[in-house]
N, C-alpha and C positions, 0 to 999 in steps of 0.2 A: 799743623796748618791744614785748613781744608783744601781740597783740590777743586772745589767748585765754588762759584761765587754768583749771586743772581743780583742784579740791580736793573733799573730802569733808565734810560736816556732819551732825549729828543734829538732829532736831526736839525741842525741849525739851517739858516737861509742859503749857506753855501753848500749843503749836501754833506756837512761833516758831523761827526759825532765824537765829542770828547769824554773820556771816562777818566775820572781822577779818584785818587784815594782807594786804590785797589789792593787787596791784602796779599800780593804777590811780591816777591823780590825782583828788583831791577834786573832786566835782562831775562825773565822767565819768558819760556815760549808758551803761549796761551792759544787754545782752540776757541774760536769765537762763532757763536751761533746767535743770528739775530732773527727774531720773530716779531713781526708787525702786529702789535697788540690793538691797533685801530680797526682791524677786521673783524666781522661778526664771527661768533662762535662756529658757525657751521662753516665757513670760510676757512678758518684755521683748522678745523677738524679735517676738511678736505685736502689742506695743504700737508698735514701730517700723515694722512695716510698715504698720499703720493710718495712722500719722502720715506716712509716705511717700506713700500713696495720696491722703491729704488734700492734701499738698503738690503733688503731680502734677496733682491735679483744680483747684487754682487757676487762675483766668484767666491771671494773668501767667506761669504755667509753660507755657502753650501757646505762647508766642513764643520759647522758649528753644531754639536750635538745637543740633546735636551740636558744630558749630564753636564755638559760644558756651561750651560746657562744656569743650571742649578748650583754648580761650583762657584761661578762668579757671584750670584746672588748671596750665597752663603759667606763668600769673603768679604763682600761690600757690608753686608750686615755685621759681620764679626768685627770690622774696622770702626764701627761707630762707637 
């Protein structure tokens, strides 16, 4: 089973979003990232850049080496 799944959904009039038919077992703990696709590309790029700056400023990010990143990339590519 894949550990990532991409889909699109709309917010209803009550401000809710319902996702159905997800390829994960009942009770699975999922991480949810919501990206507003209605914004212009330059707005999305600015938002992503701000998020990346925030992630890079997290204390745990300081302990990640280039070797750690390369090892993770190799691991992910090998799992495909």
